[in-house]
BADO-998865 format. One record per residue: residue number from 0; x, y, z of N, C-alpha, C, O in turn. Coordinates in nm, 2 decimals, padded with zeros to 4 digits. Atoms other than C-alpha are relative to their C-alpha. Example, Ala and Ser with C-alpha at 12.3 -4.5 7.8 and 13.67 -1.06 7.14 Angstrom:
<atoms>
<atom k="0" n_x="00.09" n_y="-00.12" n_z="00.00" ca_x="01.23" ca_y="-00.45" ca_z="00.78" c_x="00.09" c_y="00.12" c_z="00.00" o_x="00.19" o_y="00.12" o_z="00.07"/>
<atom k="1" n_x="-00.09" n_y="-00.11" n_z="00.00" ca_x="01.37" ca_y="-00.11" ca_z="00.71" c_x="-00.08" c_y="00.11" c_z="00.08" o_x="-00.03" o_y="00.22" o_z="00.09"/>
</atoms>
This chain:
<atoms>
<atom k="0" n_x="-00.09" n_y="00.10" n_z="00.06" ca_x="-02.01" ca_y="03.12" ca_z="00.95" c_x="00.10" c_y="-00.07" c_z="00.07" o_x="00.16" o_y="-00.03" o_z="00.17"/>
<atom k="1" n_x="-00.10" n_y="00.07" n_z="-00.08" ca_x="-01.78" ca_y="02.85" ca_z="01.05" c_x="00.16" c_y="00.02" c_z="-00.08" o_x="00.19" o_y="00.00" o_z="-00.19"/>
<atom k="2" n_x="-00.12" n_y="-00.03" n_z="00.05" ca_x="-01.43" ca_y="02.96" ca_z="01.03" c_x="00.09" c_y="-00.12" c_z="00.00" o_x="00.19" o_y="-00.12" o_z="-00.06"/>
<atom k="3" n_x="-00.06" n_y="00.10" n_z="00.03" ca_x="-01.31" ca_y="02.62" ca_z="01.08" c_x="00.01" c_y="-00.08" c_z="-00.14" o_x="00.11" o_y="-00.12" o_z="-00.19"/>
<atom k="4" n_x="00.01" n_y="00.05" n_z="00.13" ca_x="-01.43" ca_y="02.48" ca_z="00.76" c_x="00.07" c_y="00.04" c_z="-00.09" o_x="00.13" o_y="-00.04" o_z="-00.17"/>
<atom k="5" n_x="-00.07" n_y="-00.06" n_z="00.09" ca_x="-01.30" ca_y="02.76" ca_z="00.56" c_x="00.15" c_y="-00.05" c_z="00.03" o_x="00.23" o_y="-00.10" o_z="-00.05"/>
<atom k="6" n_x="-00.16" n_y="00.00" n_z="-00.02" ca_x="-00.95" ca_y="02.74" ca_z="00.74" c_x="00.04" c_y="-00.16" c_z="-00.08" o_x="00.13" o_y="-00.17" o_z="-00.16"/>
<atom k="7" n_x="-00.05" n_y="00.13" n_z="00.05" ca_x="-00.94" ca_y="02.36" ca_z="00.65" c_x="00.03" c_y="00.00" c_z="-00.14" o_x="00.12" o_y="-00.08" o_z="-00.18"/>
<atom k="8" n_x="00.01" n_y="00.00" n_z="00.14" ca_x="-00.99" ca_y="02.46" ca_z="00.27" c_x="00.09" c_y="00.10" c_z="-00.07" o_x="00.11" o_y="00.09" o_z="-00.19"/>
<atom k="9" n_x="-00.08" n_y="-00.11" n_z="00.01" ca_x="-00.76" ca_y="02.76" ca_z="00.26" c_x="00.09" c_y="00.05" c_z="00.07" o_x="00.08" o_y="00.00" o_z="00.19"/>
<atom k="10" n_x="-00.10" n_y="-00.07" n_z="-00.10" ca_x="-00.49" ca_y="02.96" ca_z="00.42" c_x="-00.07" c_y="00.09" c_z="00.07" o_x="-00.17" o_y="00.15" o_z="00.02"/>
<atom k="11" n_x="00.04" n_y="-00.13" n_z="-00.09" ca_x="-00.56" ca_y="03.18" ca_z="00.69" c_x="-00.03" c_y="00.11" c_z="-00.05" o_x="-00.14" o_y="00.16" o_z="-00.03"/>
<atom k="12" n_x="00.03" n_y="-00.14" n_z="00.05" ca_x="-00.49" ca_y="03.49" ca_z="00.51" c_x="-00.09" c_y="00.01" c_z="-00.10" o_x="-00.16" o_y="00.11" o_z="-00.12"/>
<atom k="13" n_x="00.11" n_y="00.00" n_z="00.09" ca_x="-00.68" ca_y="03.39" ca_z="00.24" c_x="-00.13" c_y="00.03" c_z="00.05" o_x="-00.20" o_y="00.12" o_z="00.01"/>
<atom k="14" n_x="00.16" n_y="00.03" n_z="-00.09" ca_x="-01.01" ca_y="03.31" ca_z="00.48" c_x="00.01" c_y="00.14" c_z="00.03" o_x="-00.09" o_y="00.20" o_z="-00.01"/>
<atom k="15" n_x="00.01" n_y="-00.10" n_z="-00.10" ca_x="-00.93" ca_y="03.64" ca_z="00.65" c_x="-00.06" c_y="00.14" c_z="-00.13" o_x="-00.16" o_y="00.20" o_z="-00.13"/>
<atom k="16" n_x="00.06" n_y="-00.09" n_z="00.11" ca_x="-00.96" ca_y="03.86" ca_z="00.32" c_x="-00.13" c_y="-00.03" c_z="-00.05" o_x="-00.19" o_y="00.08" o_z="-00.08"/>
<atom k="17" n_x="00.11" n_y="00.03" n_z="00.03" ca_x="-01.27" ca_y="03.68" ca_z="00.21" c_x="-00.10" c_y="00.05" c_z="00.09" o_x="-00.20" o_y="00.12" o_z="00.06"/>
<atom k="18" n_x="00.07" n_y="-00.02" n_z="-00.09" ca_x="-01.41" ca_y="03.69" ca_z="00.52" c_x="-00.04" c_y="00.17" c_z="00.04" o_x="-00.15" o_y="00.20" o_z="00.09"/>
<atom k="19" n_x="00.02" n_y="-00.14" n_z="-00.02" ca_x="-01.35" ca_y="04.09" ca_z="00.54" c_x="-00.11" c_y="00.05" c_z="-00.10" o_x="-00.20" o_y="00.13" o_z="-00.08"/>
<atom k="20" n_x="00.09" n_y="-00.05" n_z="00.10" ca_x="-01.53" ca_y="04.12" ca_z="00.21" c_x="-00.15" c_y="-00.04" c_z="00.02" o_x="-00.23" o_y="00.04" o_z="-00.03"/>
<atom k="21" n_x="00.13" n_y="00.05" n_z="-00.03" ca_x="-01.84" ca_y="03.93" ca_z="00.31" c_x="-00.05" c_y="00.07" c_z="00.13" o_x="-00.17" o_y="00.09" o_z="00.16"/>
<atom k="22" n_x="00.07" n_y="-00.07" n_z="-00.12" ca_x="-01.89" ca_y="04.10" ca_z="00.64" c_x="-00.04" c_y="00.12" c_z="00.00" o_x="-00.10" o_y="00.16" o_z="00.09"/>
</atoms>
C-alpha cells in the first residue's frame, strides 16, 4: 500500500492505527 496517499488524507497517527489493523 502507498503510505503517501493515506498520509495526505489523514493524520499520521490515524494512518498508523489503521495500518496496524490491516497488516
